[in-house]
DSSP file (Angstrom, degrees, kcal/mol; ACC not computed):
  #  RESIDUE AA STRUCTURE BP1 BP2  ACC     N-H-->O    O-->H-N    N-H-->O    O-->H-N    TCO  KAPPA ALPHA  PHI   PSI    X-CA   Y-CA   Z-CA
    1    1 A X     >        0   0    0      0, 0.0     4,-2.1     0, 0.0     3,-0.3   0.000 360.0 360.0 360.0 -23.7  -68.5   42.1  -11.8
    2    2 A X  H  >  +     0   0    0      1,-0.2     4,-2.5     2,-0.2     5,-0.2   0.877 360.0  53.4 -60.4 -37.1  -70.8   43.8   -9.3
    3    3 A X  H  > S+     0   0    0     18,-0.4     4,-2.5     1,-0.2    -1,-0.2   0.867 106.9  52.2 -67.2 -33.5  -72.7   45.5  -12.0
    4    4 A X  H  > S+     0   0    0     -3,-0.3     4,-1.2     2,-0.2    -1,-0.2   0.900 109.3  49.6 -66.7 -39.9  -73.3   42.2  -13.8
    5    5 A X  H  < S+     0   0    0     -4,-2.1     3,-0.4     2,-0.2     4,-0.4   0.935 112.5  47.3 -63.2 -45.7  -74.7   40.7  -10.7
    6    6 A X  H >< S+     0   0    0     -4,-2.5     3,-1.4     1,-0.2    -2,-0.2   0.921 112.3  49.6 -61.2 -43.7  -77.0   43.7  -10.2
    7    7 A X  H 3< S+     0   0    0     -4,-2.5    -1,-0.2     1,-0.3    -2,-0.2   0.687  99.0  66.9 -71.8 -17.4  -78.1   43.5  -13.9
    8    8 A X  T 3< S+     0   0    0     -4,-1.2    -1,-0.3    -3,-0.4    -2,-0.2   0.604  82.6  99.9 -77.4 -10.3  -78.8   39.8  -13.6
    9    9 A X  S <  S-     0   0    0     -3,-1.4     3,-0.1    -4,-0.4    -3,-0.0  -0.365  85.5-119.0 -72.6 155.9  -81.6   40.5  -11.2
   10   10 A X  S    S+     0   0    0      1,-0.1     2,-0.4    -2,-0.1    -1,-0.1   0.912 100.6  23.5 -60.8 -42.8  -85.2   40.6  -12.5
   11   11 A X  S    S-     0   0    0     -5,-0.0     2,-0.5     2,-0.0    -1,-0.1  -0.950  73.6-152.1-125.9 146.5  -85.6   44.2  -11.5
   12   12 A X        +     0   0    0     -2,-0.4    76,-2.8    74,-0.2     2,-0.4  -0.975  13.6 177.1-123.2 125.8  -82.9   46.8  -11.1
   13   13 A X  E     -a   88   0A   0     -2,-0.5     2,-0.4    74,-0.2    76,-0.2  -0.980   6.8-174.8-124.4 140.2  -83.2   49.8   -8.8
   14   14 A X  E     -a   89   0A   0     74,-2.8    76,-2.8    -2,-0.4    66,-0.1  -0.998  28.9-113.1-138.6 136.6  -80.4   52.3   -8.3
   15   15 A X  E >   -a   90   0A   0     -2,-0.4     3,-1.5    74,-0.2    62,-0.4  -0.363  32.8-118.8 -61.4 147.5  -80.0   55.3   -6.0
   16   16 A X  T 3  S+     0   0    0     74,-2.7    62,-2.3     1,-0.3    63,-0.2   0.765 114.1  39.9 -62.1 -24.7  -79.8   58.6   -7.9
   17   17 A X  T 3  S+     0   0    0     73,-0.3    -1,-0.3    60,-0.2     2,-0.2   0.273  94.1 104.0-109.6  12.1  -76.3   59.2   -6.6
   18   18 A X    <   -     0   0    0     -3,-1.5    59,-2.9    78,-0.1     2,-0.4  -0.583  64.1-130.4 -89.6 156.2  -74.9   55.7   -6.8
   19   19 A X  E     -B   76   0B   0     57,-0.2     2,-0.5    -2,-0.2    57,-0.2  -0.864  13.5-165.6-108.8 141.8  -72.5   54.6   -9.5
   20   20 A X  E     -B   75   0B   0     55,-2.4    55,-3.0    -2,-0.4     2,-0.5  -0.995  15.0-162.3-120.2 121.2  -72.7   51.5  -11.7
   21   21 A X  E     -B   74   0B   0     -2,-0.5     2,-0.4    53,-0.2   -18,-0.4  -0.904   6.1-168.2-111.5 130.1  -69.5   50.7  -13.5
   22   22 A X  E     +B   73   0B   0     51,-2.7    51,-1.3    -2,-0.5     2,-0.3  -0.955  20.4 151.5-116.1 135.1  -69.3   48.5  -16.5
   23   23 A X        -     0   0    0     -2,-0.4    47,-0.2    49,-0.2    46,-0.2  -0.972  47.7 -84.5-153.7 163.0  -65.9   47.3  -17.8
   24   24 A X        -     0   0    0     45,-1.2    20,-0.1    -2,-0.3    19,-0.0  -0.364  59.4 -90.6 -66.8 152.0  -64.3   44.4  -19.6
   25   25 A X        -     0   0    0     18,-0.3     2,-0.3     1,-0.1    -1,-0.1  -0.323  44.5-150.5 -63.7 149.5  -63.2   41.4  -17.5
   26   26 A X        +     0   0    0     -3,-0.1     2,-0.3     2,-0.0    -1,-0.1  -0.770  18.5 169.1-116.7 162.1  -59.7   41.5  -16.1
   27   27 A X        -     0   0    0     -2,-0.3     2,-0.4     2,-0.0    12,-0.0  -0.969  28.9-130.0-157.7 170.9  -57.2   38.8  -15.2
   28   28 A X        +     0   0    0     -2,-0.3     2,-0.4     2,-0.0    -2,-0.0  -0.995  34.5 178.9-124.4 136.7  -53.7   38.2  -14.2
   29   29 A X        -     0   0    0     -2,-0.4     2,-0.3     2,-0.1     7,-0.1  -0.985  19.6-169.8-143.2 149.9  -51.8   35.6  -16.1
   30   30 A X        +     0   0    0     -2,-0.4     2,-0.3     5,-0.1    -2,-0.0  -0.959  42.3  76.0-129.2 150.6  -48.4   34.0  -16.4
   31   31 A X  S    S-     0   0    0     -2,-0.3    -2,-0.1     4,-0.1     2,-0.0  -0.853  73.6 -46.8 143.8-176.0  -47.2   31.7  -19.0
   32   32 A X     >  -     0   0    0     -2,-0.3     4,-2.4     1,-0.1     5,-0.2  -0.203  65.8 -87.5 -82.4 179.6  -46.0   31.3  -22.5
   33   33 A X  H  > S+     0   0    0      1,-0.2     4,-2.4     2,-0.2     5,-0.2   0.878 127.2  51.0 -58.3 -41.1  -47.5   32.9  -25.6
   34   34 A X  H  > S+     0   0    0      1,-0.2     4,-2.2     2,-0.2    -1,-0.2   0.914 110.9  47.9 -64.1 -43.0  -49.9   30.0  -26.1
   35   35 A X  H  > S+     0   0    0      1,-0.2     4,-2.1     2,-0.2    -1,-0.2   0.884 112.2  49.7 -65.3 -38.0  -51.2   30.1  -22.6
   36   36 A X  H  X S+     0   0    0     -4,-2.4     4,-2.2     2,-0.2    -2,-0.2   0.875 109.0  51.8 -70.4 -36.3  -51.6   33.8  -22.7
   37   37 A X  H  X S+     0   0    0     -4,-2.4     4,-2.2    -5,-0.2    -2,-0.2   0.917 109.6  50.4 -62.4 -42.1  -53.6   33.5  -26.0
   38   38 A X  H  X S+     0   0    0     -4,-2.2     4,-2.1     1,-0.2    -2,-0.2   0.904 109.4  50.8 -61.6 -40.8  -55.8   30.9  -24.3
   39   39 A X  H  X S+     0   0    0     -4,-2.1     4,-2.3     2,-0.2    -1,-0.2   0.891 108.6  51.9 -64.2 -39.4  -56.3   33.3  -21.4
   40   40 A X  H  X S+     0   0    0     -4,-2.2     4,-2.0     2,-0.2    -1,-0.2   0.894 108.6  51.0 -63.5 -39.6  -57.3   36.1  -23.8
   41   41 A X  H  X S+     0   0    0     -4,-2.2     4,-1.9     2,-0.2    -2,-0.2   0.893 108.6  51.9 -64.0 -38.9  -59.8   33.8  -25.4
   42   42 A X  H  X S+     0   0    0     -4,-2.1     4,-2.3     1,-0.2    -2,-0.2   0.911 107.7  51.9 -63.1 -42.3  -61.3   33.0  -22.0
   43   43 A X  H  X S+     0   0    0     -4,-2.3     4,-2.6     1,-0.2   -18,-0.3   0.882 106.9  53.6 -61.5 -37.8  -61.6   36.8  -21.3
   44   44 A X  H  X S+     0   0    0     -4,-2.0     4,-2.2     2,-0.2    -1,-0.2   0.892 107.9  50.7 -62.8 -38.4  -63.5   37.1  -24.6
   45   45 A X  H  X S+     0   0    0     -4,-1.9     4,-2.0     2,-0.2    -2,-0.2   0.909 110.1  49.2 -65.1 -41.9  -65.9   34.4  -23.4
   46   46 A X  H  X S+     0   0    0     -4,-2.3     4,-2.4     2,-0.2    -2,-0.2   0.908 109.7  52.1 -62.8 -41.3  -66.4   36.2  -20.1
   47   47 A X  H  X S+     0   0    0     -4,-2.6     4,-2.4     1,-0.2    -2,-0.2   0.911 108.1  51.3 -60.6 -41.7  -67.1   39.5  -22.1
   48   48 A X  H  X S+     0   0    0     -4,-2.2     4,-1.9     2,-0.2    -1,-0.2   0.873 108.8  51.2 -63.3 -36.8  -69.6   37.6  -24.2
   49   49 A X  H  X S+     0   0    0     -4,-2.0     4,-1.7     2,-0.2    -1,-0.2   0.901 109.1  50.8 -66.1 -40.0  -71.3   36.4  -21.0
   50   50 A X  H  X S+     0   0    0     -4,-2.4     4,-3.3     1,-0.2     5,-0.3   0.911 107.0  54.5 -62.0 -41.7  -71.4   40.0  -19.7
   51   51 A X  H  X S+     0   0    0     -4,-2.4     4,-2.6     1,-0.2    -1,-0.2   0.913 105.6  52.6 -57.4 -43.4  -73.0   41.1  -22.9
   52   52 A X  H  X S+     0   0    0     -4,-1.9     4,-0.5     2,-0.2    -1,-0.2   0.881 114.1  43.0 -61.5 -38.0  -75.7   38.5  -22.5
   53   53 A X  H >< S+     0   0    0     -4,-1.7     3,-1.3     2,-0.2     4,-0.4   0.952 116.1  45.7 -72.1 -50.7  -76.4   39.9  -19.0
   54   54 A X  H >X S+     0   0    0     -4,-3.3     4,-2.6     1,-0.3     3,-1.6   0.820 100.5  69.6 -64.7 -30.5  -76.2   43.6  -19.9
   55   55 A X  H 3< S+     0   0    0     -4,-2.6    -1,-0.3    -5,-0.3    -2,-0.2   0.808  95.1  56.2 -56.4 -29.8  -78.4   43.0  -23.0
   56   56 A X  T << S+     0   0    0     -3,-1.3    -1,-0.3    -4,-0.5    -2,-0.2   0.700 118.1  31.2 -76.8 -18.5  -81.3   42.4  -20.6
   57   57 A X  T <4 S+     0   0    0     -3,-1.6    29,-3.6    -4,-0.4     2,-0.6   0.626 107.5  69.4-115.3 -19.0  -80.9   45.8  -18.9
   58   58 A X  B  <  -C   85   0C   0     -4,-2.6     2,-1.7    27,-0.2    27,-0.2  -0.907  66.8-148.5-106.7 125.1  -79.5   48.1  -21.6
   59   59 A X        +     0   0    0     25,-3.0     2,-0.3    -2,-0.6    26,-0.1  -0.494  68.8  83.0 -88.7  67.0  -81.9   49.1  -24.4
   60   60 A X  S    S-     0   0    0     -2,-1.7    -2,-0.1    -5,-0.2     2,-0.1  -0.897  83.1 -71.5-154.9 179.4  -79.1   49.4  -27.0
   61   61 A X     >  -     0   0    0     -2,-0.3     4,-2.1     1,-0.1     5,-0.2  -0.326  38.2-114.5 -81.1 161.8  -77.0   47.4  -29.4
   62   62 A X  H  > S+     0   0    0      1,-0.2     4,-3.0     2,-0.2     5,-0.2   0.853 117.0  59.6 -60.7 -34.5  -74.2   45.0  -28.5
   63   63 A X  H  > S+     0   0    0      2,-0.2     4,-2.0     1,-0.2    -1,-0.2   0.908 106.2  46.2 -62.7 -41.2  -71.8   47.4  -30.2
   64   64 A X  H  > S+     0   0    0      2,-0.2     4,-2.2     1,-0.2    -1,-0.2   0.916 113.3  49.1 -66.9 -42.6  -72.7   50.2  -27.9
   65   65 A X  H  X S+     0   0    0     -4,-2.1     4,-2.5     2,-0.2    -2,-0.2   0.918 109.7  51.9 -63.6 -42.7  -72.4   47.9  -24.8
   66   66 A X  H  X S+     0   0    0     -4,-3.0     4,-2.9     1,-0.2    -1,-0.2   0.902 109.2  50.5 -59.7 -40.5  -69.0   46.7  -26.0
   67   67 A X  H  X S+     0   0    0     -4,-2.0     4,-2.4     2,-0.2    -1,-0.2   0.904 109.0  51.6 -64.2 -40.2  -67.9   50.3  -26.3
   68   68 A X  H  X>S+     0   0    0     -4,-2.2     5,-1.3     2,-0.2     4,-0.5   0.914 111.6  47.2 -61.2 -41.9  -69.1   51.0  -22.8
   69   69 A X  H ><5S+     0   0    0     -4,-2.5   -45,-1.2     1,-0.2     3,-1.1   0.933 113.0  48.4 -63.6 -46.3  -67.1   48.0  -21.6
   70   70 A X  H 3<5S+     0   0    0     -4,-2.9    -2,-0.2     1,-0.2    -1,-0.2   0.862 113.9  47.0 -61.0 -36.5  -64.0   49.1  -23.5
   71   71 A X  H 3<5S-     0   0    0     -4,-2.4    -1,-0.2    -5,-0.2    -2,-0.2   0.485 107.4-124.4 -85.0  -3.2  -64.4   52.7  -22.1
   72   72 A X  T <<5 -     0   0    0     -3,-1.1     2,-0.4    -4,-0.5   -49,-0.2   0.993  36.5-149.8  50.0  75.9  -64.9   51.5  -18.5
   73   73 A X  E   < -B   22   0B   0    -51,-1.3   -51,-2.7    -5,-1.3     2,-0.5  -0.627  15.0-159.2 -87.1 128.8  -68.2   53.4  -18.3
   74   74 A X  E     -B   21   0B   0     -2,-0.4     2,-0.6   -53,-0.2   -53,-0.2  -0.934   9.1-165.2-106.3 122.2  -69.3   54.8  -14.9
   75   75 A X  E     -B   20   0B   0    -55,-3.0   -55,-2.4    -2,-0.5     2,-0.3  -0.933   9.2-149.3-113.6 116.3  -73.1   55.5  -14.8
   76   76 A X  E >   -B   19   0B   0     -2,-0.6     3,-2.6   -57,-0.2     4,-0.3  -0.668  29.1-115.6 -81.1 141.5  -74.4   57.6  -12.0
   77   77 A X  G >  S+     0   0    0    -59,-2.9     3,-2.1   -62,-0.4     4,-0.3   0.825 113.0  56.7 -47.6 -45.1  -78.0   56.6  -11.1
   78   78 A X  G 3  S+     0   0    0    -62,-2.3    -1,-0.3     1,-0.3     3,-0.3   0.717 107.0  51.6 -64.3 -18.1  -79.6   59.8  -12.2
   79   79 A X  G X> S+     0   0    0     -3,-2.6     4,-1.3   -63,-0.2     3,-0.7   0.345  76.3 108.1 -96.8   5.2  -78.1   59.4  -15.7
   80   80 A X  G X4>S+     0   0    0     -3,-2.1     5,-2.5    -4,-0.3     3,-0.6   0.886  76.4  52.4 -51.9 -45.4  -79.4   55.8  -16.1
   81   81 A X  G >45S+     0   0    0     -4,-0.3     3,-1.6    -3,-0.3    -1,-0.3   0.876 104.1  57.3 -61.2 -34.6  -82.0   56.8  -18.7
   82   82 A X  G <45S+     0   0    0     -3,-0.7    -1,-0.2     1,-0.3    -2,-0.2   0.834 108.1  47.1 -63.0 -31.6  -79.3   58.6  -20.8
   83   83 A X  G <<5S-     0   0    0     -4,-1.3    -1,-0.3    -3,-0.6    -2,-0.2   0.282 117.3-115.7 -92.0  10.3  -77.4   55.3  -20.9
   84   84 A X  T < 5 +     0   0    0     -3,-1.6   -25,-3.0     1,-0.2     2,-0.6   0.806  60.1 159.9  59.8  31.2  -80.6   53.4  -21.9
   85   85 A X  B   < -C   58   0C   0     -5,-2.5     2,-1.4   -27,-0.2   -27,-0.2  -0.758  40.9-137.1 -87.6 121.9  -80.4   51.5  -18.6
   86   86 A X        +     0   0    0    -29,-3.6     2,-0.3    -2,-0.6   -74,-0.2  -0.650  56.1 126.7 -80.2  94.4  -83.7   49.9  -17.6
   87   87 A X        -     0   0    0     -2,-1.4     2,-0.6   -76,-0.1   -74,-0.2  -0.997  64.3-114.9-150.1 146.0  -83.6   50.7  -13.9
   88   88 A X  E     -a   13   0A   0    -76,-2.8   -74,-2.8    -2,-0.3     2,-0.6  -0.741  33.4-143.3 -78.8 123.0  -85.8   52.4  -11.3
   89   89 A X  E     -a   14   0A   0     -2,-0.6     2,-0.6   -76,-0.2   -74,-0.2  -0.810  11.7-155.5 -93.0 120.7  -84.0   55.5  -10.2
   90   90 A X  E     -a   15   0A   0    -76,-2.8   -74,-2.7    -2,-0.6   -73,-0.3  -0.846  14.7-129.0 -99.6 119.6  -84.5   56.1   -6.5
   91   91 A X        -     0   0    0     -2,-0.6     2,-0.4   -76,-0.2   -76,-0.0  -0.416  28.2-164.0 -64.7 141.0  -84.1   59.7   -5.3
   92   92 A X        -     0   0    0      1,-0.1     4,-0.1    -2,-0.1    -1,-0.0  -0.983  26.0-166.2-131.0 141.7  -81.8   59.9   -2.3
   93   93 A X        +     0   0    0     -2,-0.4     2,-0.3     2,-0.1    -1,-0.1   0.582  68.9  90.7 -96.2 -14.1  -81.3   62.7    0.2
   94   94 A X  S    S-     0   0    0      1,-0.1   -77,-0.1     3,-0.0     2,-0.1  -0.612  82.7-114.6 -84.9 140.9  -78.1   61.2    1.6
   95   95 A X        -     0   0    0     -2,-0.3     2,-0.2     1,-0.1    -2,-0.1  -0.429  42.0 -94.2 -69.0 149.7  -74.7   62.1    0.1
   96   96 A X        -     0   0    0     -2,-0.1     2,-0.6    -4,-0.1    -1,-0.1  -0.450  37.6-161.6 -65.3 131.3  -72.9   59.3   -1.6
   97   97 A X        +     0   0    0     -2,-0.2     2,-0.6    -3,-0.1     3,-0.2  -0.967  10.9 179.7-117.1 114.5  -70.4   57.6    0.7
   98   98 A X        +     0   0    0     -2,-0.6    24,-0.2     1,-0.1    -2,-0.0  -0.904  32.4 120.9-121.3 104.2  -67.9   55.5   -1.2
   99   99 A X    >   +     0   0    0     -2,-0.6     3,-1.7     2,-0.0     4,-0.3   0.457  46.8  94.0-133.4 -11.2  -65.3   53.7    0.9
  100  100 A X  T 3  S+     0   0    0      1,-0.3     3,-0.2    -3,-0.2    -2,-0.1   0.846 102.8  25.3 -57.9 -37.0  -65.7   50.1    0.0
  101  101 A X  T 3> S+     0   0    0      1,-0.1     4,-2.1     2,-0.1     3,-0.5  -0.032  79.9 130.7-117.3  31.2  -63.1   50.2   -2.8
  102  102 A X  T <4 S+     0   0    0     -3,-1.7     4,-0.5     1,-0.3    -1,-0.1   0.863  75.2  49.5 -54.5 -39.6  -60.9   53.1   -1.5
  103  103 A X  T  4 S+     0   0    0     -4,-0.3    -1,-0.3     1,-0.2     3,-0.2   0.855 120.0  35.2 -71.1 -33.3  -57.7   51.1   -1.9
  104  104 A X  T >> S+     0   0    0     -3,-0.5     3,-1.7     1,-0.2     4,-0.6   0.551  90.0  94.7 -98.0  -6.4  -58.5   50.0   -5.4
  105  105 A X  G >< S+     0   0    0     -4,-2.1     3,-1.4     1,-0.3     6,-0.2   0.883  81.9  54.7 -53.5 -44.0  -60.2   53.1   -6.6
  106  106 A X  G 34 S+     0   0    0     -4,-0.5    -1,-0.3     1,-0.2    -2,-0.1   0.703  96.9  68.3 -65.9 -15.3  -57.0   54.6   -8.2
  107  107 A X  G <4 S+     0   0    0     -3,-1.7    -1,-0.2    -4,-0.1    -2,-0.2   0.728  80.1  90.6 -75.9 -21.4  -56.5   51.5  -10.2
  108  108 A X  S << S-     0   0    0     -3,-1.4     3,-0.4    -4,-0.6   -36,-0.0  -0.491  74.6-139.4 -74.9 147.5  -59.5   52.1  -12.4
  109  109 A X  S    S+     0   0    0      1,-0.2    -1,-0.1    -2,-0.2   -37,-0.1   0.835  91.7  27.2 -76.9 -33.6  -58.8   54.1  -15.5
  110  110 A X  S    S+     0   0    0    -38,-0.1    -1,-0.2     2,-0.0   -36,-0.2  -0.147  70.6 162.5-129.2  38.8  -61.8   56.4  -15.6
  111  111 A X        -     0   0    0     -3,-0.4     5,-0.1    -6,-0.2   -38,-0.0  -0.416  49.0-107.6 -59.9 127.4  -63.1   56.9  -12.1
  112  112 A X     >  -     0   0    0     -2,-0.1     4,-2.4     1,-0.1     3,-0.4  -0.264  20.1-124.7 -58.8 143.4  -65.3   60.0  -12.1
  113  113 A X  H  > S+     0   0    0      1,-0.2     4,-2.5     2,-0.2     5,-0.2   0.888 110.2  55.7 -56.7 -42.2  -63.8   63.0  -10.4
  114  114 A X  H  > S+     0   0    0      1,-0.2     4,-1.6     2,-0.2    -1,-0.2   0.878 109.8  46.2 -61.3 -36.8  -66.8   63.4   -8.1
  115  115 A X  H  > S+     0   0    0     -3,-0.4     4,-2.4     2,-0.2    -1,-0.2   0.898 110.2  52.7 -72.8 -40.7  -66.3   59.8   -6.8
  116  116 A X  H  X S+     0   0    0     -4,-2.4     4,-2.7     1,-0.2    -2,-0.2   0.908 108.8  51.3 -58.6 -41.7  -62.5   60.2   -6.4
  117  117 A X  H  X S+     0   0    0     -4,-2.5     4,-1.3     2,-0.2    -1,-0.2   0.893 109.6  49.4 -64.5 -39.5  -63.2   63.3   -4.3
  118  118 A X  H  X S+     0   0    0     -4,-1.6     4,-0.5     2,-0.2    -1,-0.2   0.915 113.4  45.7 -65.6 -42.3  -65.6   61.4   -2.1
  119  119 A X  H >X S+     0   0    0     -4,-2.4     3,-1.5     1,-0.2     4,-1.4   0.899 108.2  57.2 -67.0 -39.8  -63.2   58.6   -1.6
  120  120 A X  H 3< S+     0   0    0     -4,-2.7    -1,-0.2     1,-0.3    -2,-0.2   0.807  98.3  62.1 -62.1 -28.5  -60.3   61.0   -0.9
  121  121 A X  H 3< S+     0   0    0     -4,-1.3    -1,-0.3     1,-0.2    -2,-0.2   0.746 116.2  30.4 -68.3 -21.6  -62.3   62.5    1.9
  122  122 A X  H << S+     0   0    0     -3,-1.5     9,-1.7    -4,-0.5     2,-0.3   0.477 122.7  40.3-115.0  -5.8  -62.3   59.1    3.7
  123  123 A X  E  < S-D  130   0D   0     -4,-1.4     2,-1.0     7,-0.2     7,-0.2  -0.990  72.1-121.7-145.3 151.5  -59.0   57.6    2.6
  124  124 A X  E >>> -D  129   0D   0      5,-2.7     4,-2.5    -2,-0.3     3,-0.9  -0.823  28.7-167.4 -90.3 101.4  -55.4   58.6    1.9
  125  125 A X  T 345S+     0   0    0     -2,-1.0    -1,-0.2     1,-0.3   -19,-0.1   0.677  79.0  64.7 -70.1 -17.2  -55.2   57.5   -1.7
  126  126 A X  T 345S+     0   0    0      1,-0.2    -1,-0.3     3,-0.1    -2,-0.0   0.843 122.0  17.8 -74.4 -30.5  -51.4   57.8   -1.8
  127  127 A X  T <45S-     0   0    0     -3,-0.9    -2,-0.2     2,-0.2    -1,-0.2   0.562  97.9-125.3-112.4 -13.7  -51.0   55.0    0.7
  128  128 A X  T  <5 +     0   0    0     -4,-2.5     2,-0.4     1,-0.3    -3,-0.2   0.532  60.1 146.4  79.3   4.9  -54.4   53.3    0.5
  129  129 A X  E   < -D  124   0D   0     -5,-0.7    -5,-2.7   -27,-0.1     2,-0.4  -0.608  48.7-128.7 -79.4 131.6  -54.7   53.7    4.3
  130  130 A X  E     -D  123   0D   0     -2,-0.4    -7,-0.2    -7,-0.2     2,-0.1  -0.633  26.5-114.4 -79.4 133.0  -58.2   54.4    5.4
  131  131 A X        -     0   0    0     -9,-1.7     2,-0.8    -2,-0.4    -1,-0.1  -0.415  31.9-107.1 -66.8 140.0  -58.6   57.4    7.7
  132  132 A X        +     0   0    0      1,-0.2    -1,-0.1    -2,-0.1    -9,-0.0  -0.594  41.7 175.2 -72.2 109.9  -59.6   56.5   11.2
  133  133 A X        +     0   0    0     -2,-0.8    -1,-0.2   -11,-0.1    -2,-0.1   0.195  29.6 132.1-102.5  14.2  -63.2   57.7   11.4
  134  134 A X        -     0   0    0      1,-0.1     2,-0.1     2,-0.1    -2,-0.0  -0.354  57.6-119.0 -68.8 145.8  -64.0   56.5   14.9
  135  135 A X     >  -     0   0    0      1,-0.1     4,-2.1    -2,-0.0     3,-0.2  -0.375  30.0-102.5 -77.8 165.9  -65.7   58.8   17.3
  136  136 A X  H  > S+     0   0    0      1,-0.2     4,-2.3     2,-0.2     5,-0.2   0.856 120.0  54.9 -59.4 -39.3  -64.0   59.8   20.5
  137  137 A X  H  > S+     0   0    0      1,-0.2     4,-2.0     2,-0.2    -1,-0.2   0.909 109.0  47.7 -62.7 -43.0  -66.1   57.5   22.6
  138  138 A X  H  > S+     0   0    0     -3,-0.2     4,-2.4     2,-0.2    -1,-0.2   0.897 110.7  52.0 -65.5 -40.4  -65.1   54.5   20.5
  139  139 A X  H  X S+     0   0    0     -4,-2.1     4,-2.4     1,-0.2    -2,-0.2   0.914 109.4  49.7 -62.1 -42.9  -61.4   55.4   20.6
  140  140 A X  H  X S+     0   0    0     -4,-2.3     4,-2.1     1,-0.2    -1,-0.2   0.892 110.4  50.3 -63.5 -39.8  -61.5   55.7   24.4
  141  141 A X  H  X S+     0   0    0     -4,-2.0     4,-2.1     2,-0.2    -1,-0.2   0.912 110.5  49.8 -64.3 -42.1  -63.2   52.2   24.7
  142  142 A X  H  X S+     0   0    0     -4,-2.4     4,-2.4     1,-0.2    -2,-0.2   0.912 110.5  50.1 -61.5 -42.8  -60.5   50.8   22.4
  143  143 A X  H  X S+     0   0    0     -4,-2.4     4,-2.4     1,-0.2    -1,-0.2   0.881 108.9  52.2 -64.0 -38.2  -57.8   52.3   24.5
  144  144 A X  H  X S+     0   0    0     -4,-2.1     4,-2.3     2,-0.2    -1,-0.2   0.911 109.8  48.5 -64.5 -42.7  -59.4   50.9   27.7
  145  145 A X  H  X S+     0   0    0     -4,-2.1     4,-2.4     2,-0.2    -2,-0.2   0.918 112.0  49.3 -63.1 -43.7  -59.4   47.4   26.2
  146  146 A X  H  X S+     0   0    0     -4,-2.4     4,-2.1     1,-0.2    -2,-0.2   0.908 110.7  50.1 -62.8 -41.3  -55.8   47.7   25.1
  147  147 A X  H  X S+     0   0    0     -4,-2.4     4,-2.2     2,-0.2    -1,-0.2   0.913 111.1  49.1 -62.6 -42.8  -54.8   48.9   28.6
  148  148 A X  H  X S+     0   0    0     -4,-2.3     4,-2.4     1,-0.2    -2,-0.2   0.902 110.5  50.2 -64.2 -41.5  -56.6   45.9   30.2
  149  149 A X  H  X S+     0   0    0     -4,-2.4     4,-2.2     1,-0.2    -1,-0.2   0.879 109.6  51.8 -64.2 -37.2  -55.0   43.5   27.8
  150  150 A X  H  X S+     0   0    0     -4,-2.1     4,-2.3     2,-0.2    -2,-0.2   0.917 110.1  48.4 -64.8 -43.8  -51.6   45.0   28.7
  151  151 A X  H  X S+     0   0    0     -4,-2.2     4,-2.3     1,-0.2    -2,-0.2   0.921 112.1  49.2 -61.1 -45.5  -52.2   44.6   32.4
  152  152 A X  H  X S+     0   0    0     -4,-2.4     4,-1.5     1,-0.2    -1,-0.2   0.887 110.8  50.3 -63.9 -38.9  -53.3   41.0   31.9
  153  153 A X  H  X S+     0   0    0     -4,-2.2     4,-1.2     1,-0.2    -1,-0.2   0.902 110.9  48.7 -64.9 -41.4  -50.2   40.2   29.9
  154  154 A X  H  < S+     0   0    0     -4,-2.3    -2,-0.2     1,-0.2    -1,-0.2   0.875 109.6  52.2 -66.9 -37.5  -47.9   41.7   32.5
  155  155 A X  H  < S+     0   0    0     -4,-2.3    -1,-0.2     1,-0.2    -2,-0.2   0.825 105.7  55.8 -66.6 -31.2  -49.7   39.7   35.3
  156  156 A X  H  <        0   0    0     -4,-1.5    -1,-0.2     1,-0.3    -2,-0.2   0.837 360.0 360.0 -69.9 -32.9  -49.2   36.5   33.3
  157  157 A X     <        0   0    0     -4,-1.2    -1,-0.3    -3,-0.2    -2,-0.2   0.466 360.0 360.0 -75.5 360.0  -45.4   37.1   33.1
């Protein structure tokens, strides 16, 4: 949904090394066959709403956009023109840092290898645990706070 929010803006700018992912809407549902059919119809309505949003930023047909949604398309900023995406591509000197969705990254079907590698550098994808990236000074400060809390707890007893 984040890409739809970005595309709903009047102007779209994207870092050359950032990813924009477009996919069909998802849901979780329980119920009988009739309720599940209704949920599928609702998802179709959401997809149509996404088409209306993406239509303003992609210079291509609805059929091409639907295929992009079906394929879970990942667009790296520098390739925006190739995907007919109307966006200002901003050159960046910083390497892409992707940790926001480290726990859910493996759930996507077509996550680009380069993005998976970046996430793997900061997270243990087998458990979803984020690697502790704190510097030594921050760790020492945390330990001092924990020690003080332990002393205060013992004094209270």
